[in-house]
All heavy atoms as TSV, in Angstrom:
chain	resi	resn	atom	element	x	y	z
A	1	MET	N	N	86.909	-109.417	-111.300
A	1	MET	CA	C	86.488	-110.713	-110.839
A	1	MET	C	C	86.447	-111.662	-112.030
A	1	MET	O	O	85.961	-111.325	-113.095
A	1	MET	CB	C	85.109	-110.602	-110.188
A	1	MET	CG	C	84.637	-111.923	-109.644
A	1	MET	SD	S	83.008	-111.867	-108.902
A	1	MET	CE	C	83.227	-110.658	-107.659
A	2	LEU	N	N	86.964	-112.842	-111.835
A	2	LEU	CA	C	87.023	-113.793	-112.937
A	2	LEU	C	C	85.674	-114.409	-113.247
A	2	LEU	O	O	85.346	-114.648	-114.390
A	2	LEU	CB	C	88.007	-114.906	-112.595
A	2	LEU	CG	C	89.466	-114.512	-112.583
A	2	LEU	CD1	C	90.313	-115.690	-112.155
A	2	LEU	CD2	C	89.902	-114.025	-113.930
A	3	GLU	N	N	84.885	-114.681	-112.242
A	3	GLU	CA	C	83.613	-115.340	-112.473
A	3	GLU	C	C	82.633	-114.940	-111.380
A	3	GLU	O	O	83.031	-114.564	-110.290
A	3	GLU	CB	C	83.769	-116.853	-112.519
A	3	GLU	CG	C	84.724	-117.372	-111.497
A	3	GLU	CD	C	85.087	-118.810	-111.724
A	3	GLU	OE1	O	85.431	-119.166	-112.856
A	3	GLU	OE2	O	85.002	-119.555	-110.762
A	4	GLN	N	N	81.357	-115.012	-111.671
A	4	GLN	CA	C	80.344	-114.580	-110.729
A	4	GLN	C	C	80.053	-115.636	-109.665
A	4	GLN	O	O	79.828	-115.313	-108.530
A	4	GLN	CB	C	79.053	-114.230	-111.474
A	4	GLN	CG	C	79.195	-113.031	-112.374
A	4	GLN	CD	C	79.534	-111.773	-111.593
A	4	GLN	OE1	O	78.995	-111.538	-110.524
A	4	GLN	NE2	N	80.452	-110.977	-112.114
A	5	ARG	N	N	80.015	-116.882	-110.057
A	5	ARG	CA	C	79.772	-117.941	-109.078
A	5	ARG	C	C	80.991	-118.847	-109.041
A	5	ARG	O	O	81.616	-119.110	-110.063
A	5	ARG	CB	C	78.513	-118.723	-109.417
A	5	ARG	CG	C	78.548	-119.368	-110.745
A	5	ARG	CD	C	77.172	-119.936	-111.108
A	5	ARG	NE	N	77.199	-120.252	-112.508
A	5	ARG	CZ	C	77.357	-121.469	-112.987
A	5	ARG	NH1	N	77.418	-122.484	-112.170
A	5	ARG	NH2	N	77.417	-121.679	-114.276
A	6	PRO	N	N	81.327	-119.306	-107.863
A	6	PRO	CA	C	82.550	-120.113	-107.754
A	6	PRO	C	C	82.386	-121.483	-108.410
A	6	PRO	O	O	81.408	-122.178	-108.184
A	6	PRO	CB	C	82.758	-120.237	-106.251
A	6	PRO	CG	C	81.447	-119.932	-105.630
A	6	PRO	CD	C	80.716	-119.041	-106.581
A	7	THR	N	N	83.330	-121.835	-109.257
A	7	THR	CA	C	83.375	-123.149	-109.897
A	7	THR	C	C	84.777	-123.719	-109.724
A	7	THR	O	O	85.655	-123.067	-109.169
A	7	THR	CB	C	83.039	-123.061	-111.393
A	7	THR	OG1	O	84.045	-122.277	-112.026
A	7	THR	CG2	C	81.680	-122.439	-111.642
A	8	LEU	N	N	84.980	-124.910	-110.225
A	8	LEU	CA	C	86.292	-125.552	-110.120
A	8	LEU	C	C	87.367	-124.823	-110.928
A	8	LEU	O	O	88.560	-124.992	-110.686
A	8	LEU	CB	C	86.174	-127.011	-110.591
A	8	LEU	CG	C	87.424	-127.863	-110.517
A	8	LEU	CD1	C	87.934	-127.945	-109.083
A	8	LEU	CD2	C	87.149	-129.234	-111.049
A	9	MET	N	N	86.959	-123.978	-111.855
A	9	MET	CA	C	87.925	-123.286	-112.706
A	9	MET	C	C	88.795	-122.308	-111.910
A	9	MET	O	O	89.976	-122.116	-112.231
A	9	MET	CB	C	87.170	-122.545	-113.815
A	9	MET	CG	C	88.041	-122.118	-114.935
A	9	MET	SD	S	88.749	-123.600	-115.650
A	9	MET	CE	C	89.929	-122.897	-116.718
A	10	ALA	N	N	88.248	-121.694	-110.866
A	10	ALA	CA	C	89.012	-120.722	-110.087
A	10	ALA	C	C	90.227	-121.356	-109.399
A	10	ALA	O	O	91.332	-120.812	-109.505
A	10	ALA	CB	C	88.106	-120.029	-109.076
A	11	PRO	N	N	90.088	-122.490	-108.699
A	11	PRO	CA	C	91.297	-123.091	-108.120
A	11	PRO	C	C	92.305	-123.559	-109.172
A	11	PRO	O	O	93.517	-123.499	-108.947
A	11	PRO	CB	C	90.769	-124.287	-107.316
A	11	PRO	CG	C	89.345	-123.998	-107.076
A	11	PRO	CD	C	88.889	-123.156	-108.221
A	12	VAL	N	N	91.808	-123.986	-110.327
A	12	VAL	CA	C	92.710	-124.400	-111.403
A	12	VAL	C	C	93.520	-123.203	-111.896
A	12	VAL	O	O	94.743	-123.290	-112.088
A	12	VAL	CB	C	91.918	-125.055	-112.553
A	12	VAL	CG1	C	92.798	-125.263	-113.772
A	12	VAL	CG2	C	91.312	-126.371	-112.099
A	13	LEU	N	N	92.871	-122.063	-112.084
A	13	LEU	CA	C	93.578	-120.854	-112.508
A	13	LEU	C	C	94.568	-120.387	-111.445
A	13	LEU	O	O	95.653	-119.901	-111.771
A	13	LEU	CB	C	92.584	-119.739	-112.828
A	13	LEU	CG	C	91.756	-119.932	-114.087
A	13	LEU	CD1	C	90.727	-118.813	-114.214
A	13	LEU	CD2	C	92.639	-119.969	-115.309
A	14	LEU	N	N	94.200	-120.540	-110.195
A	14	LEU	CA	C	95.122	-120.178	-109.115
A	14	LEU	C	C	96.373	-121.050	-109.173
A	14	LEU	O	O	97.496	-120.542	-109.076
A	14	LEU	CB	C	94.423	-120.327	-107.762
A	14	LEU	CG	C	95.268	-120.034	-106.533
A	14	LEU	CD1	C	95.725	-118.591	-106.521
A	14	LEU	CD2	C	94.498	-120.365	-105.275
A	15	LEU	N	N	96.212	-122.337	-109.370
A	15	LEU	CA	C	97.360	-123.231	-109.458
A	15	LEU	C	C	98.212	-122.946	-110.693
A	15	LEU	O	O	99.450	-122.980	-110.626
A	15	LEU	CB	C	96.900	-124.682	-109.465
A	15	LEU	CG	C	96.332	-125.188	-108.137
A	15	LEU	CD1	C	95.799	-126.599	-108.288
A	15	LEU	CD2	C	97.375	-125.113	-107.050
A	16	VAL	N	N	97.575	-122.645	-111.812
A	16	VAL	CA	C	98.326	-122.304	-113.031
A	16	VAL	C	C	99.143	-121.043	-112.808
A	16	VAL	O	O	100.314	-120.960	-113.208
A	16	VAL	CB	C	97.366	-122.148	-114.237
A	16	VAL	CG1	C	98.074	-121.528	-115.416
A	16	VAL	CG2	C	96.773	-123.490	-114.607
A	17	GLY	N	N	98.553	-120.058	-112.152
A	17	GLY	CA	C	99.285	-118.828	-111.854
A	17	GLY	C	C	100.481	-119.075	-110.953
A	17	GLY	O	O	101.572	-118.542	-111.183
A	18	LEU	N	N	100.290	-119.901	-109.939
A	18	LEU	CA	C	101.398	-120.204	-109.031
A	18	LEU	C	C	102.499	-120.998	-109.723
A	18	LEU	O	O	103.681	-120.769	-109.473
A	18	LEU	CB	C	100.868	-120.962	-107.813
A	18	LEU	CG	C	99.965	-120.150	-106.883
A	18	LEU	CD1	C	99.430	-121.037	-105.769
A	18	LEU	CD2	C	100.683	-118.943	-106.323
A	19	VAL	N	N	102.114	-121.909	-110.603
A	19	VAL	CA	C	103.119	-122.666	-111.364
A	19	VAL	C	C	103.913	-121.730	-112.265
A	19	VAL	O	O	105.141	-121.860	-112.377
A	19	VAL	CB	C	102.445	-123.795	-112.171
A	19	VAL	CG1	C	103.385	-124.373	-113.204
A	19	VAL	CG2	C	101.949	-124.878	-111.240
A	20	CYS	N	N	103.239	-120.776	-112.886
A	20	CYS	CA	C	103.953	-119.798	-113.731
A	20	CYS	C	C	104.957	-118.999	-112.910
A	20	CYS	O	O	106.084	-118.766	-113.355
A	20	CYS	CB	C	102.960	-118.850	-114.395
A	20	CYS	SG	S	102.047	-119.579	-115.745
A	21	VAL	N	N	104.549	-118.587	-111.726
A	21	VAL	CA	C	105.444	-117.796	-110.879
A	21	VAL	C	C	106.654	-118.615	-110.445
A	21	VAL	O	O	107.786	-118.133	-110.474
A	21	VAL	CB	C	104.673	-117.267	-109.643
A	21	VAL	CG1	C	105.615	-116.663	-108.630
A	21	VAL	CG2	C	103.633	-116.246	-110.075
A	22	LEU	N	N	106.422	-119.862	-110.065
A	22	LEU	CA	C	107.512	-120.674	-109.538
A	22	LEU	C	C	108.413	-121.262	-110.627
A	22	LEU	O	O	109.598	-121.481	-110.398
A	22	LEU	CB	C	106.939	-121.801	-108.670
A	22	LEU	CG	C	106.213	-121.334	-107.407
A	22	LEU	CD1	C	105.581	-122.516	-106.712
A	22	LEU	CD2	C	107.156	-120.589	-106.487
A	23	ALA	N	N	107.863	-121.527	-111.811
A	23	ALA	CA	C	108.643	-122.182	-112.862
A	23	ALA	C	C	109.318	-121.212	-113.816
A	23	ALA	O	O	110.259	-121.605	-114.517
A	23	ALA	CB	C	107.740	-123.118	-113.660
A	24	ALA	N	N	108.883	-119.987	-113.878
A	24	ALA	CA	C	109.424	-119.037	-114.855
A	24	ALA	C	C	110.933	-118.828	-114.742
A	24	ALA	O	O	111.607	-118.726	-115.769
A	24	ALA	CB	C	108.690	-117.701	-114.753
A	25	PRO	N	N	111.516	-118.764	-113.546
A	25	PRO	CA	C	112.974	-118.543	-113.489
A	25	PRO	C	C	113.798	-119.647	-114.143
A	25	PRO	O	O	114.945	-119.413	-114.524
A	25	PRO	CB	C	113.265	-118.463	-111.992
A	25	PRO	CG	C	111.982	-118.051	-111.367
A	25	PRO	CD	C	110.912	-118.678	-112.204
A	26	TRP	N	N	113.255	-120.844	-114.290
A	26	TRP	CA	C	114.017	-121.953	-114.856
A	26	TRP	C	C	113.739	-122.182	-116.334
A	26	TRP	O	O	114.257	-123.122	-116.912
A	26	TRP	CB	C	113.725	-123.234	-114.067
A	26	TRP	CG	C	114.354	-123.169	-112.715
A	26	TRP	CD1	C	115.659	-123.390	-112.418
A	26	TRP	CD2	C	113.724	-122.828	-111.498
A	26	TRP	NE1	N	115.870	-123.219	-111.075
A	26	TRP	CE2	C	114.699	-122.873	-110.486
A	26	TRP	CE3	C	112.418	-122.480	-111.149
A	26	TRP	CZ2	C	114.406	-122.577	-109.163
A	26	TRP	CZ3	C	112.134	-122.195	-109.824
A	26	TRP	CH2	C	113.123	-122.245	-108.857
A	27	LEU	N	N	112.907	-121.360	-116.946
A	27	LEU	CA	C	112.623	-121.518	-118.374
A	27	LEU	C	C	113.817	-121.060	-119.201
A	27	LEU	O	O	114.460	-120.053	-118.883
A	27	LEU	CB	C	111.386	-120.712	-118.767
A	27	LEU	CG	C	110.064	-121.224	-118.218
A	27	LEU	CD1	C	108.946	-120.257	-118.593
A	27	LEU	CD2	C	109.759	-122.599	-118.743
A	28	PRO	N	N	114.137	-121.783	-120.274
A	28	PRO	CA	C	115.286	-121.405	-121.110
A	28	PRO	C	C	114.905	-120.323	-122.120
A	28	PRO	O	O	114.739	-120.587	-123.306
A	28	PRO	CB	C	115.651	-122.724	-121.805
A	28	PRO	CG	C	114.357	-123.452	-121.892
A	28	PRO	CD	C	113.575	-123.071	-120.674
A	29	MET	N	N	114.735	-119.122	-121.644
A	29	MET	CA	C	114.395	-117.998	-122.520
A	29	MET	C	C	115.009	-116.728	-121.951
A	29	MET	O	O	115.633	-116.758	-120.892
A	29	MET	CB	C	112.873	-117.860	-122.679
A	29	MET	CG	C	112.128	-117.743	-121.386
A	29	MET	SD	S	110.318	-117.844	-121.485
A	29	MET	CE	C	109.877	-116.975	-122.893
A	30	ALA	N	N	114.834	-115.641	-122.669
A	30	ALA	CA	C	115.419	-114.375	-122.242
A	30	ALA	C	C	114.811	-113.919	-120.915
A	30	ALA	O	O	113.688	-114.286	-120.561
A	30	ALA	CB	C	115.181	-113.311	-123.310
A	31	ALA	N	N	115.561	-113.115	-120.205
A	31	ALA	CA	C	115.107	-112.653	-118.886
A	31	ALA	C	C	113.806	-111.858	-118.985
A	31	ALA	O	O	112.954	-111.939	-118.102
A	31	ALA	CB	C	116.186	-111.814	-118.225
A	32	ASN	N	N	113.653	-111.076	-120.052
A	32	ASN	CA	C	112.425	-110.299	-120.199
A	32	ASN	C	C	111.204	-111.204	-120.332
A	32	ASN	O	O	110.151	-110.917	-119.766
A	32	ASN	CB	C	112.514	-109.378	-121.417
A	32	ASN	CG	C	113.477	-108.238	-121.194
A	32	ASN	OD1	O	113.807	-107.911	-120.061
A	32	ASN	ND2	N	113.936	-107.652	-122.279
A	33	GLY	N	N	111.332	-112.285	-121.055
A	33	GLY	CA	C	110.224	-113.225	-121.204
A	33	GLY	C	C	109.873	-113.904	-119.891
A	33	GLY	O	O	108.702	-114.106	-119.576
A	34	ARG	N	N	110.898	-114.237	-119.117
A	34	ARG	CA	C	110.643	-114.851	-117.809
A	34	ARG	C	C	109.945	-113.882	-116.874
A	34	ARG	O	O	109.068	-114.268	-116.108
A	34	ARG	CB	C	111.953	-115.340	-117.202
A	34	ARG	CG	C	112.529	-116.519	-117.943
A	34	ARG	CD	C	113.659	-117.173	-117.173
A	34	ARG	NE	N	114.706	-116.258	-116.772
A	34	ARG	CZ	C	115.898	-116.186	-117.357
A	34	ARG	NH1	N	116.183	-116.988	-118.351
A	34	ARG	NH2	N	116.794	-115.346	-116.924
A	35	MET	N	N	110.334	-112.603	-116.942
A	35	MET	CA	C	109.676	-111.603	-116.096
A	35	MET	C	C	108.218	-111.419	-116.489
A	35	MET	O	O	107.356	-111.266	-115.624
A	35	MET	CB	C	110.416	-110.257	-116.167
A	35	MET	CG	C	111.720	-110.276	-115.427
A	35	MET	SD	S	112.504	-108.664	-115.179
A	35	MET	CE	C	112.235	-107.801	-116.679
A	36	VAL	N	N	107.926	-111.462	-117.774
A	36	VAL	CA	C	106.542	-111.328	-118.231
A	36	VAL	C	C	105.708	-112.514	-117.756
A	36	VAL	O	O	104.583	-112.338	-117.267
A	36	VAL	CB	C	106.490	-111.190	-119.769
A	36	VAL	CG1	C	105.083	-111.350	-120.290
A	36	VAL	CG2	C	107.076	-109.869	-120.202
A	37	ILE	N	N	106.245	-113.714	-117.874
A	37	ILE	CA	C	105.509	-114.898	-117.419
A	37	ILE	C	C	105.291	-114.848	-115.909
A	37	ILE	O	O	104.211	-115.168	-115.411
A	37	ILE	CB	C	106.255	-116.175	-117.831
A	37	ILE	CG1	C	106.191	-116.329	-119.351
A	37	ILE	CG2	C	105.664	-117.402	-117.143
A	37	ILE	CD1	C	107.010	-117.448	-119.891
A	38	THR	N	N	106.291	-114.400	-115.168
A	38	THR	CA	C	106.140	-114.268	-113.718
A	38	THR	C	C	105.076	-113.230	-113.383
A	38	THR	O	O	104.230	-113.463	-112.512
A	38	THR	CB	C	107.474	-113.881	-113.073
A	38	THR	OG1	O	108.447	-114.877	-113.401
A	38	THR	CG2	C	107.352	-113.761	-111.573
A	39	ALA	N	N	105.104	-112.095	-114.066
A	39	ALA	CA	C	104.117	-111.047	-113.802
A	39	ALA	C	C	102.704	-111.526	-114.129
A	39	ALA	O	O	101.760	-111.275	-113.362
A	39	ALA	CB	C	104.454	-109.791	-114.600
A	40	LEU	N	N	102.533	-112.214	-115.251
A	40	LEU	CA	C	101.209	-112.740	-115.594
A	40	LEU	C	C	100.748	-113.780	-114.579
A	40	LEU	O	O	99.564	-113.848	-114.236
A	40	LEU	CB	C	101.229	-113.336	-116.997
A	40	LEU	CG	C	101.339	-112.342	-118.142
A	40	LEU	CD1	C	101.485	-113.086	-119.462
A	40	LEU	CD2	C	100.149	-111.409	-118.171
A	41	GLY	N	N	101.668	-114.587	-114.086
A	41	GLY	CA	C	101.325	-115.561	-113.058
A	41	GLY	C	C	100.886	-114.906	-111.762
A	41	GLY	O	O	99.923	-115.343	-111.126
A	42	ILE	N	N	101.567	-113.836	-111.373
A	42	ILE	CA	C	101.197	-113.115	-110.156
A	42	ILE	C	C	99.824	-112.490	-110.296
A	42	ILE	O	O	98.972	-112.603	-109.406
A	42	ILE	CB	C	102.255	-112.046	-109.815
A	42	ILE	CG1	C	103.550	-112.719	-109.377
A	42	ILE	CG2	C	101.753	-111.096	-108.737
A	42	ILE	CD1	C	104.719	-111.776	-109.245
A	43	VAL	N	N	99.582	-111.841	-111.412
A	43	VAL	CA	C	98.274	-111.209	-111.642
A	43	VAL	C	C	97.179	-112.271	-111.713
A	43	VAL	O	O	96.109	-112.111	-111.110
A	43	VAL	CB	C	98.310	-110.344	-112.926
A	43	VAL	CG1	C	96.922	-109.884	-113.311
A	43	VAL	CG2	C	99.230	-109.160	-112.729
A	44	GLY	N	N	97.430	-113.353	-112.424
A	44	GLY	CA	C	96.434	-114.408	-112.525
A	44	GLY	C	C	96.122	-115.046	-111.186
A	44	GLY	O	O	94.959	-115.295	-110.855
A	45	ALA	N	N	97.146	-115.302	-110.386
A	45	ALA	CA	C	96.925	-115.892	-109.068
A	45	ALA	C	C	96.175	-114.926	-108.155
A	45	ALA	O	O	95.289	-115.340	-107.404
A	45	ALA	CB	C	98.261	-116.282	-108.442
A	46	ALA	N	N	96.511	-113.646	-108.240
A	46	ALA	CA	C	95.817	-112.663	-107.403
A	46	ALA	C	C	94.340	-112.546	-107.798
A	46	ALA	O	O	93.468	-112.447	-106.933
A	46	ALA	CB	C	96.501	-111.301	-107.516
A	47	LEU	N	N	94.062	-112.563	-109.086
A	47	LEU	CA	C	92.668	-112.465	-109.527
A	47	LEU	C	C	91.875	-113.743	-109.241
A	47	LEU	O	O	90.668	-113.679	-109.025
A	47	LEU	CB	C	92.613	-112.159	-111.023
A	47	LEU	CG	C	93.043	-110.758	-111.441
A	47	LEU	CD1	C	93.046	-110.635	-112.953
A	47	LEU	CD2	C	92.142	-109.711	-110.816
A	48	ALA	N	N	92.533	-114.873	-109.227
A	48	ALA	CA	C	91.834	-116.141	-109.003
A	48	ALA	C	C	91.702	-116.493	-107.528
A	48	ALA	O	O	90.936	-117.389	-107.185
A	48	ALA	CB	C	92.559	-117.264	-109.732
A	49	ALA	N	N	92.431	-115.803	-106.656
A	49	ALA	CA	C	92.433	-116.180	-105.241
A	49	ALA	C	C	91.061	-116.027	-104.593
A	49	ALA	O	O	90.620	-116.912	-103.856
A	49	ALA	CB	C	93.470	-115.355	-104.488
A	50	GLY	N	N	90.371	-114.938	-104.855
A	50	GLY	CA	C	89.052	-114.718	-104.252
A	50	GLY	C	C	88.027	-115.745	-104.689
A	50	GLY	O	O	87.396	-116.399	-103.841
A	51	PRO	N	N	87.822	-115.932	-106.000
A	51	PRO	CA	C	86.881	-116.969	-106.434
A	51	PRO	C	C	87.287	-118.372	-105.987
A	51	PRO	O	O	86.426	-119.197	-105.683
A	51	PRO	CB	C	86.896	-116.855	-107.955
A	51	PRO	CG	C	87.279	-115.441	-108.225
A	51	PRO	CD	C	88.242	-115.092	-107.120
A	52	ALA	N	N	88.579	-118.666	-105.922
A	52	ALA	CA	C	89.020	-119.986	-105.472
A	52	ALA	C	C	88.663	-120.194	-104.004
A	52	ALA	O	O	88.233	-121.275	-103.599
A	52	ALA	CB	C	90.524	-120.147	-105.674
A	53	TRP	N	N	88.820	-119.145	-103.211
A	53	TRP	CA	C	88.459	-119.242	-101.805
A	53	TRP	C	C	86.951	-119.455	-101.647
A	53	TRP	O	O	86.511	-120.277	-100.849
A	53	TRP	CB	C	88.915	-117.989	-101.072
A	53	TRP	CG	C	88.570	-118.012	-99.626
A	53	TRP	CD1	C	87.622	-117.270	-98.988
A	53	TRP	CD2	C	89.172	-118.824	-98.616
A	53	TRP	NE1	N	87.601	-117.575	-97.662
A	53	TRP	CE2	C	88.541	-118.533	-97.404
A	53	TRP	CE3	C	90.183	-119.781	-98.642
A	53	TRP	CZ2	C	88.896	-119.162	-96.213
A	53	TRP	CZ3	C	90.517	-120.407	-97.446
A	53	TRP	CH2	C	89.886	-120.089	-96.260
A	54	ARG	N	N	86.162	-118.722	-102.429
A	54	ARG	CA	C	84.702	-118.897	-102.359
A	54	ARG	C	C	84.315	-120.299	-102.818
A	54	ARG	O	O	83.409	-120.904	-102.250
A	54	ARG	CB	C	83.997	-117.844	-103.208
A	54	ARG	CG	C	83.953	-116.497	-102.536
A	54	ARG	CD	C	82.918	-115.580	-103.154
A	54	ARG	NE	N	82.951	-115.536	-104.598
A	54	ARG	CZ	C	83.732	-114.754	-105.324
A	54	ARG	NH1	N	84.579	-113.946	-104.720
A	54	ARG	NH2	N	83.682	-114.784	-106.633
A	55	TRP	N	N	84.992	-120.839	-103.838
A	55	TRP	CA	C	84.674	-122.193	-104.303
A	55	TRP	C	C	85.012	-123.214	-103.213
A	55	TRP	O	O	84.275	-124.154	-102.973
A	55	TRP	CB	C	85.469	-122.514	-105.563
A	55	TRP	CG	C	85.181	-123.893	-106.055
A	55	TRP	CD1	C	84.120	-124.291	-106.831
A	55	TRP	CD2	C	85.929	-125.082	-105.783
A	55	TRP	NE1	N	84.188	-125.641	-107.067
A	55	TRP	CE2	C	85.281	-126.153	-106.429
A	55	TRP	CE3	C	87.081	-125.332	-105.055
A	55	TRP	CZ2	C	85.754	-127.452	-106.372
A	55	TRP	CZ3	C	87.552	-126.634	-104.993
A	55	TRP	CH2	C	86.903	-127.666	-105.654
A	56	THR	N	N	86.144	-123.001	-102.517
A	56	THR	CA	C	86.536	-123.905	-101.443
A	56	THR	C	C	85.500	-123.897	-100.319
A	56	THR	O	O	85.123	-124.952	-99.806
A	56	THR	CB	C	87.919	-123.508	-100.884
A	56	THR	OG1	O	88.857	-123.485	-101.956
A	56	THR	CG2	C	88.394	-124.459	-99.824
A	57	LEU	N	N	85.023	-122.722	-99.958
A	57	LEU	CA	C	84.012	-122.629	-98.914
A	57	LEU	C	C	82.684	-123.243	-99.356
A	57	LEU	O	O	82.022	-123.927	-98.584
A	57	LEU	CB	C	83.795	-121.173	-98.510
A	57	LEU	CG	C	84.984	-120.510	-97.799
A	57	LEU	CD1	C	84.642	-119.060	-97.495
A	57	LEU	CD2	C	85.355	-121.259	-96.542
A	58	ALA	N	N	82.313	-123.034	-100.617
A	58	ALA	CA	C	81.054	-123.589	-101.129
A	58	ALA	C	C	81.151	-125.106	-101.270
A	58	ALA	O	O	80.152	-125.802	-101.070
A	58	ALA	CB	C	80.715	-122.960	-102.487
A	59	ALA	N	N	82.317	-125.633	-101.578
A	59	ALA	CA	C	82.489	-127.070	-101.731
A	59	ALA	C	C	82.402	-127.787	-100.396
A	59	ALA	O	O	82.052	-128.961	-100.335
A	59	ALA	CB	C	83.813	-127.373	-102.414
A	60	ARG	N	N	82.726	-127.087	-99.321
A	60	ARG	CA	C	82.662	-127.698	-97.989
A	60	ARG	C	C	81.228	-127.856	-97.500
A	60	ARG	O	O	80.967	-128.644	-96.625
A	60	ARG	CB	C	83.446	-126.856	-96.984
A	60	ARG	CG	C	84.924	-126.933	-97.209
A	60	ARG	CD	C	85.639	-126.172	-96.141
A	60	ARG	NE	N	87.078	-126.174	-96.393
A	60	ARG	CZ	C	87.944	-125.536	-95.674
A	60	ARG	NH1	N	87.538	-124.827	-94.634
A	60	ARG	NH2	N	89.229	-125.583	-95.957
A	61	ARG	N	N	80.318	-127.063	-98.039
A	61	ARG	CA	C	78.926	-127.119	-97.572
A	61	ARG	C	C	78.224	-128.325	-98.085
A	61	ARG	O	O	78.402	-128.973	-98.972
A	61	ARG	CB	C	78.169	-125.877	-98.010
A	61	ARG	CG	C	78.673	-124.663	-97.315
A	61	ARG	CD	C	77.867	-123.473	-97.709
A	61	ARG	NE	N	78.606	-122.277	-97.305
A	61	ARG	CZ	C	78.452	-121.115	-97.854
A	61	ARG	NH1	N	77.602	-120.951	-98.831
A	61	ARG	NH2	N	79.134	-120.092	-97.431
């Protein structure tokens, strides 16, 4: 878990992870580097999804 209480940082990390996943194929670098950036983006987005969802629900209250 990235954080104990939901804050604005969780949705920001989720968006950064998704941007890494979507933008990595177009980066001008070796294929191995693009795969690493994509993998880190996937892991980061997966870890941030739960806290981001809790922050979204808490922000609605």
